[in-house]
ROVEXRO-738541 format. One record per atom (N, C-alpha, C, CB): residue in three letters; x, y, z. Coordinates in pm, whole numbers, plus 50000, padded with zeros to 5 digits. Glycine has a CB too. Example, Ala and Ser with C-alpha at 12.3 -4.5 7.8 and 13.67 -1.06 7.14 Angstrom:
// ROVEXRO-738541
Ala513194943150780;Ala512304955050780;Ala513204967050780;Ala511314955350905;Ser512854977550708;Ser513674989450714;Ser512905000350787;Ser514084994050572;
***
This chain:
// ROVEXRO-738541
Unk793823828146160;Unk793403839146100;Unk793753852846164;Unk792093837646088;Unk794243862746095;Unk794693876846141;Unk793633886246124;Unk795913882046066;Unk793163890446226;Unk791973900546242;Unk792773913546249;Unk790973898046385;Unk792473922146154;Unk793083936346139;Unk791963946846135;Unk793973937646004;Unk792093956746242;Unk791273968446213;Unk791883979046146;Unk790773973446324;Unk791163985646064;Unk791513995945957;Unk790694008146004;Unk791113990945796;Unk791354018846048;Unk790624030646110;Unk791284042646054;Unk790664030746270;Unk790854055646089;Unk791384068646053;Unk790174079346061;Unk792054067945902;Unk790584091446059;Unk789704102346063;Unk788994104345952;Unk790304113246089;Unk787954113545944;Unk787264115945836;Unk788044120145710;Unk786364124945872;Unk787664114145590;Unk788164117345461;Unk789664115945458;Unk787744131145421;Unk790224107245539;Unk791654104145519;Unk792164094445415;Unk792114099645634;Unk791084087545367;Unk791434077545244;Unk791494063245303;Unk792984081245167;Unk790764060445411;Unk790454045545463;Unk790024036245346;Unk789204045545577;Unk788994040145268;Unk788604031745180;Unk789514029345071;Unk787474035545139;Unk790274038145023;Unk791364035144924;Unk792294027644982;Unk792004046644868;Unk792814027945108;Unk793694018645161;Unk793194004445157;Unk794004022345292;Unk791854002745210;Unk790963992245212;Unk791013985345071;Unk789553997245251;Unk790883992244978;Unk790803986644835;Unk792063981144800;Unk790413997144729;Unk793523987744837;Unk794473983144806;Unk794993969744872;Unk795143992344813;Unk794313969044994;Unk794733957145072;Unk793923945045042;Unk794663959945218;Unk792623947144987;Unk791893938844923;Unk792473934044779;Unk790653945044917;Unk792983942844699;Unk793673938144574;Unk794823930344607;Unk794103949444486;Unk795393930244732;Unk796503921844764;Unk796153911144847;Unk797523928844823;Unk794963906744851;Unk794503894144910;Unk793753895045044;Unk795663885544929;Unk793563908045106;Unk792973907245234;Unk791383906945203;Unk793473919945330;Unk790543901045312;Unk789333900645297;Unk788763913045379;Unk788853887345332;Unk788113921345307;Unk787553934045367;Unk786263936045402;Unk787733943545293;Unk785843940245537;Unk784523941045570;Unk784413958245594;Unk784153930645707;Unk783333964845526;Unk783353978845555;Unk782113980445662;Unk783193988045412;Unk782583984945770;Unk781533986645875;Unk780393997545850;Unk782233990246002;Unk780914007345771;Unk779974018245735;Unk778814012445653;Unk780704029745654;Unk779254003545546;Unk778343997245442;Unk777493988145521;Unk779133989345324;Unk777993978945634;Unk777293970445720;Unk776243977345794;Unk778193964245810;Unk776533991545852;Unk775613998245915;Unk774444004245815;Unk776344008445991;Unk774874007145705;Unk773764010745604;Unk772754000145593;Unk774334013245464;Unk773133985445566;Unk772433975845574;Unk771443975445696;Unk773243966145565;Unk772153976145816;Unk771063972845918;Unk770413985645962;Unk771643965146047;Unk770573994945896;Unk769584005545919;Unk768394006945816;Unk770314018445921;Unk768343996045739;Unk767163995845629;Unk765873990145711;Unk767573984945485;Unk764803995445662;Unk763563988045734;Unk763443973645749;Unk762393990945668;Unk763103968645840;Unk763003954845875;Unk764133949745967;Unk762963946845751;Unk765173956145990;Unk766223952046068;Unk765933958646220;Unk767633956845996;Unk766243951646319;Unk766103957046453;Unk766713972046477;Unk766803946946549;Unk768123972546418;Unk768563986346435;Unk767893997146374;Unk769773987546394;Unk767103995746269;Unk766304005246199;Unk765374010446315;Unk765503998746070;Unk764784001246374;Unk763694006946463;Unk764144013046579;Unk762753997146506;Unk765204007846652;Unk765894014846760;Unk766414030646714;Unk767194005146802;Unk767014032746609;Unk767494044846552;Unk766474054146539;Unk768094042746428;Unk765134049246483;Unk764194058046462;Unk763374062046599;Unk763354052246356;Unk763364052746677;Unk762774055546823;Unk763714064946888;Unk762614041846919;Unk764974066446878;Unk765964075246951;Unk766034089346867;Unk767524067346961;Unk765924088046746;Unk766154103046674;Unk764824107246608;Unk767414102846547;Unk763844099346611;Unk762624104346559;Unk762204102846410;Unk762644117346587;Unk761074105146387;Unk760544103846249;Unk760944114446145;Unk759104103746256;Unk761524124046202;Unk762034134346112;Unk763294130546041;Unk762264146746186;Unk764064119446068;Unk765004115745983;Unk764714105245869;Unk765954111646061;Unk763194104445869;Unk762874094745750;Unk762494101445619;Unk761704085445788;Unk762664095145524;Unk762284098645394;Unk760764095945377;Unk763134090945294;Unk760214099445257;Unk758744094445238;Unk758764078745216;Unk758004101845104;Unk759794073545159;Unk759774057545161;Unk759964051445293;Unk760864051545072;Unk759964057645411;Unk760244053445536;Unk761824049445567;Unk759344042245557;Unk762714051345455;Unk764144047545464;Unk764594060145548;Unk764974045245308;Unk765854058045617;Unk766464066945702;Unk767324076045615;Unk767254059845809;Unk767234088145620;Unk767934097945548;Unk769234101645622;Unk767044110045527;Unk770334096245593;Unk771524095245662;Unk772064108745683;Unk772474086745594;Unk771904120145603;Unk772374132945607;Unk771664138245738;Unk772064141145470;Unk770234136845718;Unk769464141645842;Unk769954136045985;Unk767964137345823;Unk770314121345984;Unk770634115246095;Unk772004120946130;Unk770564100346079;Unk772884122046034;Unk774384127246075;Unk774194141746131;Unk775524127745936;Unk773014150446079;Unk773054163446151;Unk772634163146285;Unk772274173246087;Unk771804153946313;Unk771604150546456;Unk772744143246558;Unk770474142046451;Unk773354134046484;Unk774294127746554;Unk775484134846576;Unk774554116746500;Unk776024143246472;Unk777414148346510;Unk777184164346557;Unk778534146946370;Unk776094169446520;Unk775664183446589;Unk776644193646550;Unk775614183046755;Unk776904203646634;Unk777934213946642;Unk778924213046718;Unk777524224246670;Unk780384213846694;Unk781244211646765;Unk781144220346903;Unk782314212946689;Unk780664233046893;Unk780544241147010;Unk779514235647112;Unk780174255046968;Unk778524227447074;Unk777644222047151;Unk777884207547217;Unk776584222447077;Unk779234204447165;Unk779774191047245;Unk779614179247137;Unk778774187047400;Unk779404182047016;Unk779504170746923;Unk778414161646899;Unk780484163146962;Unk776984167246951;Unk775714160246925;Unk775664149046978;Unk775394158346802;Unk775124138346934;Unk774774125946989;Unk775254112446913;Unk773324126246999;Unk776574115046874;Unk777134104146810;Unk777334092346893;Unk778314107846755;Unk777714094547020;Unk777844083247119;Unk776624074747132;Unk778174088547254;Unk775454082847133;Unk774174075147142;Unk773894066347021;Unk773014084647160;Unk774084071846908;Unk774064063646779;Unk774944052146777;Unk774414071746663;Unk776314053646822;Unk777234044446841;Unk776614032246924;Unk778404050846905;Unk776044035047037;Unk775414024547125;Unk774384017147086;Unk774994029247232;Unk773754022046979;Unk772574015046899;Unk773204007546809;Unk771544024346825;Unk774154011946715;Unk774534003846600;Unk775693994746631;Unk774884012546485;Unk776583997946726;Unk777753990946758;Unk777533973846784;Unk778323998446888;Unk776503972046865;Unk776453956746903;Unk776143947846773;Unk775223954047018;Unk775143955446675;Unk774753948746559;Unk775893947846470;Unk773633955146494;Unk776583958346460;Unk777623957746363;Unk778843947746387;Unk778123971046351;Unk779093947346527;Unk780133939546568;Unk779773923646543;Unk780423942946718;Unk778353920346579;Unk777893908246550;Unk777903903646433;Unk776873907046584;Unk777783912046328;Unk777843909346195;Unk779373906246151;Unk777213921146120;Unk780233915646194;Unk781683914146173;Unk782163900446222;Unk782463925446247;Unk781803898346352;Unk782343884946428;Unk781903873846343;Unk781733882646586;Unk780573873746297;Unk780253861546217;Unk780913859846082;Unk778843861046194;Unk781183872146023;Unk781783869645882;Unk783193865545907;Unk781733882945782;Unk784003871246012;Unk785283866546049;Unk785413852446078;Unk785723873546157;Unk784423848046184;Unk784473834146219;Unk784103825746101;Unk783583831146335;Unk783293829246016;Unk783233819145876;Unk784403819245811;Unk782183823245762;Unk785133830245798;Unk786213831245699;Unk787383823045772;Unk786613847645663;Unk787503821745896;Unk788413816645968;Unk788443800745956;Unk788203821646097;Unk787113795045942;Unk786793780745928;Unk787443775945788;Unk785123778445931;Unk787433786045677;Unk787653780345549;Unk789103785345504;Unk786463784645445;Unk789763797745581;Unk791003800445539;Unk791723804845670;Unk791013810745424;Unk792353795845737;Unk792913797645868;Unk794173807345858;Unk793293783545929;Unk794563808445750;Unk795853819745730;Unk795463833245662;Unk797083813345630;Unk794203834345667;Unk793713845745590;Unk793823860845668;Unk792173842245555;Unk793873871045605;Unk793853883545668;Unk792333889645660;Unk794943892845599;Unk791733891145783;Unk790553896245766;Unk790563912545804;Unk789593887845848;Unk790093920145722;Unk790263935545765;Unk788793941445787;Unk791103944945638;Unk788773948345890;Unk787453956745907;Unk787773971045907;Unk786683953446044;Unk787083976445818;Unk787423991745800;Unk786043998645878;Unk787603996945611;Unk786594006945988;Unk785654011446053;Unk786284025246113;Unk785144000946151;Unk785444037846083;Unk785954051446105;Unk786024052646258;Unk785004062946038;Unk785064047446365;Unk784814050946492;Unk785274036946559;Unk783244056246518;Unk786364031146516;Unk786594016646584;Unk787174021346724;Unk787784005546491;Unk787944030546744;Unk788474033546896;Unk787234040246962;Unk789934044646904;Unk786594049546892;Unk785574056746982;Unk784384047447024;Unk784974069546906;Unk784204035946952;Unk783164027546986;Unk783714016847080;Unk782524021846864;Unk785004015347108;Unk785524005847214;Unk785633992347150;Unk784594005247343;Unk786103992847028;Unk786133978446935;Unk787423975346906;Unk785373979046789;Unk788473983046936;Unk789723979646897;Unk790223966646948;Unk790563989646931;Unk789743963047081;Unk790283951147135;Unk789943938247075;Unk789963950647264;Unk789083939746969;Unk788553928346896;Unk789523923146792;Unk787243932046831;Unk790603930046784;Unk791583926846653;Unk792953926046721;Unk791583939846520;Unk793833916346632;Unk795033913646648;Unk795973924846626;Unk795273903746575;Unk795663933446536;Unk796373943746484;Unk795553955746438;Unk797143938846380;Unk795973968946458;Unk795213979546422;Unk796173989646342;Unk794553985746549;Unk795353992746225;Unk796124000546117;Unk795264015246122;Unk796083991845948;Unk796164025846139;Unk795504039846134;Unk795914047046006;Unk795934049046262;Unk794894051545932;Unk795244058845790;Unk795194074745854;Unk793894055245640;Unk796104082845795;Unk796014096345832;Unk796504105445701;Unk796914098645968;Unk796124117645733;Unk796384128145628;Unk796214141245692;Unk795434127045505;Unk796544152445632;Unk796394166745679;Unk794894171645665;Unk797364176345592;Unk794554181345746;Unk793204186545723;Unk792854192645597;Unk792924195745815;Unk793924197845544;Unk793694206745425;Unk793284196145304;Unk795144216345388;Unk793914183545303;Unk793764175345204;Unk792334168845230;Unk794964165745197;Unk791934164845355;Unk790704161145399;Unk789514168545337;Unk790714162545536;Unk789834180945381;Unk788694191945328;Unk788474190945189;Unk789074207345351;Unk789654189945093;Unk789564190044940;Unk789064176844894;Unk790984193044871;Unk789324166344970;Unk788624153144925;Unk787054153344948;Unk789254140545009;Unk786774159745072;Unk785364158745111;Unk784634168745015;Unk785134162345271;Unk785184180644957;Unk784564189044881;Unk784394182744731;Unk785314201844888;Unk785274175844693;Unk785434168844564;Unk784494157944585;Unk786934163844527;Unk784234150944683;Unk783424136544693;Unk781904142544712;Unk783984124944845;Unk781484154844776;Unk780284158044789;Unk779764170744694;Unk780154160144927;Unk780634174244620;Unk780394185544510;Unk779984198544595;Unk779094181044394;Unk780754203244692;Unk780574213944790;Unk781864222644765;Unk780424208344948;Unk781764235744810;Unk782934244344806;Unk783764241044925;Unk782544259344803;Unk785034246644925;Unk785944243445046;Unk785454247545164;Unk787214249145038;Unk784854259545193;Unk784614265045333;Unk783294255845397;Unk784224283045323;Unk782594251145297;Unk781474244345344;Unk781954228845381;Unk780304245245232;Unk782864224345299;Unk783584211945332;Unk784344212545457;Unk784504208445227;Unk785084222245490;Unk785854224245619;Unk784864224345742;Unk786704238245614;Unk783684229945725;Unk782664230745845;Unk782424218145872;Unk781324237945822;Unk781944210145762;Unk781594195645780;Unk782704186745836;Unk781164189945648;Unk783964187545784;Unk785084179245825;Unk785344183545978;Unk786414181445725;Unk785314195645999;Unk785844198746137;Unk784674195846235;Unk786364214446150;Unk783534194346213;Unk782374190346278;Unk782394173346307;Unk781124195346182;Unk782794168346206;Unk782854154646221;Unk784244150246313;Unk782834148446070;Unk785254158546279;Unk786534155046360;Unk786234157746492;Unk787824163046319;Unk785444165046538;Unk785164169646670;Unk784634157546759;Unk784124181546662;Unk784054148146666;Unk783454135746730;Unk784224124946739;Unk782374131346668;Unk785544126646684;Unk786504113646653;Unk787634117746728;Unk786924110246488;Unk788334106046781;Unk789634108946838;Unk790724115746733;Unk790194095346894;Unk791604124646786;Unk792494129646703;Unk793494120046649;Unk793084139546764;Unk794224122846542;Unk795094114046491;Unk796274109246581;Unk795564119846377;Unk796754118046648;Unk797884115346749;Unk797454104346854;Unk798264129246828;Unk796294104146901;Unk795654096246986;Unk795464081046914;Unk794304103547026;Unk794984081246806;Unk794794069746714;Unk795954062346692;Unk794314073646588;Unk797124070846648;Unk798484065246593;Unk798884059946724;Unk799624076646520;Unk798954064646843;Unk799554060046983;Unk798854044646997;Unk799064072047127;Unk797594044346980;Unk797014032147019;Unk797044022046902;Unk795604034447069;Unk797784024146805;Unk797684015146682;Unk798904008946664;Unk797324022246554;Unk799053998446588;Unk800233990946558;Unk801003995146425;Unk799843976646550;Unk800234000446338;Unk800774005546209;Unk800154018446167;Unk800563995346100;Unk800804027046105;Unk800284039646034;Unk800544039345895;Unk800874052246088;Unk799404044045821;Unk799614046845684;Unk799454061245661;Unk798694039045599;Unk800394068845616;Unk800424081745584;Unk799964082545458;Unk801604087545600;Unk798694088145412;Unk798064091145303;Unk798014104645249;Unk796964087345319;Unk799064111245277;Unk799234125345247;Unk799904127545112;Unk800044131845356;Unk800614117345073;Unk801494117344950;Unk800814113544818;Unk802624107744970;Unk801514109444721;Unk801004102544615;Unk800424088944616;Unk801874102344537;Unk799644086844526;Unk799074072644521;Unk800084063144524;Unk798244069944401;Unk801004062844451;Unk802114055344460;Unk802744051844593;Unk802974061144387;Unk803064063544647;Unk803594062344798;Unk802674054244871;Unk803734076444876;Unk801274058244871;Unk800514050144963;Unk800604035944923;Unk799084054444969;Unk800494033044796;Unk800274019044738;Unk801624011644803;Unk800194018844549;Unk802864016844790;Unk804094010844824;Unk803944007844997;Unk805394021844778;Unk803424018145067;Unk803114016945209;Unk802334004845247;Unk802384028445252;Unk801224002945145;Unk800383991245191;Unk801033979245153;Unk798973991245136;Unk801843977845047;Unk802543966345000;Unk803463962445119;Unk803333969144864;Unk804143972445177;Unk804883967745288;Unk804303962245424;Unk805633977645317;Unk803043968845425;Unk802263966445549;Unk801723950545527;Unk800923978645566;Unk801193948945405;Unk800683934945381;Unk801693924745389;Unk800053933645249;Unk802883926245357;Unk803993915545374;Unk804123913645522;Unk805473920045308;Unk804033922645615;Unk804363921345751;Unk802973913145789;Unk804683936745834;Unk801863919445759;Unk800613909945803;Unk800483896145752;Unk799333916145762;Unk801003892445640;Unk801123880245607;Unk801813870645682;Unk801543880345504;Unk802993876445718;Unk803923869245793;Unk803253866445938;Unk805303877445800;Unk802603877045986;Unk801973874246104;Unk800753863846101;Unk801543886846155;Unk800023865345987;Unk798873856245970;Unk799283840545953;Unk798063861145844;Unk800543838145901;Unk801073824645904;Unk801473817046020;Unk802043824445835;Unk801443824446133;Unk801783819346247;Unk800613814746336;Unk802563828546308;Unk800893804246405;Unk799783799246503;Unk799283810546593;Unk800333787446598;Unk798023810146623;Unk797413821746695;Unk798093821946844;Unk795693820146703;Unk798483809546901;Unk799123809847033;Unk800493816947030;Unk799303795647087;Unk801113817646894;Unk802423822446897;Unk802423836846831;Unk803383812446826;Unk801483842946816;Unk801343856846744;Unk801983867246849;Unk799643860946706;Unk802913874946804;Unk803663884946883;Unk802613894146948;Unk804703893446790;Unk802893898847069;Unk802013907047140;Unk802033920947057;Unk802463908347297;Unk800863927047054;Unk800563939547007;Unk801743949947050;Unk799153943647061;Unk801763949747163;Unk802703959747228;Unk804103958947162;Unk802823956947386;Unk804573949447108;Unk805923946647052;Unk805993950646903;Unk806263931347068;Unk804813954846824;Unk805073957346689;Unk805413971846678;Unk803903953546601;Unk805823976246547;Unk806143988346499;Unk805223996246417;Unk807183986846438;Unk805064007646451;Unk804344016346377;Unk805114020446228;Unk804084028846472;Unk804434020446111;Unk804954020845988;Unk805074037445961;Unk804004012245883;
***
């Protein structure tokens, strides 16, 4: 089975690309959604997050208010990006354990499958080494701001502040691209992105069909 990491900066369109890959037969795990589940009351990660960040992040029903948590985690860029690394240290082991279990189960039933893990902070959390191939999705900051504004119903200046704050806690695109095997530029039309994903999936299927011990080294792959 081919294990693929899918990453990219804030509001670059990772989820859209993940959906396209799923439509073409990939099995996708969304690390952010897994994190949401693991931060629900009753999970060990919930207790650790509340202990670290305090009860002020809780709603009246004792669930974690992710907006308040993000405020503390990402902080202000001028102050060094907040406490996102602390949050990563709490959540990363639990998320990785879930991902590994899901991919191990899939490998038993579909040895030639393509398993994709979508994770915004894959490099930042030190998880890239767990995958056979890494795909980074990119686009310009103006488009990210516009997408964030549309998604959250805020004006462009407000969206820019939030996007820049979160970008300050992430690797820049250039660094992610250099450490990846493939790049999907999501700055153009939906059709252009879909065509790029089709080409990518063709290459990934060819790799997935090879025995694990004959899989070409990542260093020999070409970015798209």
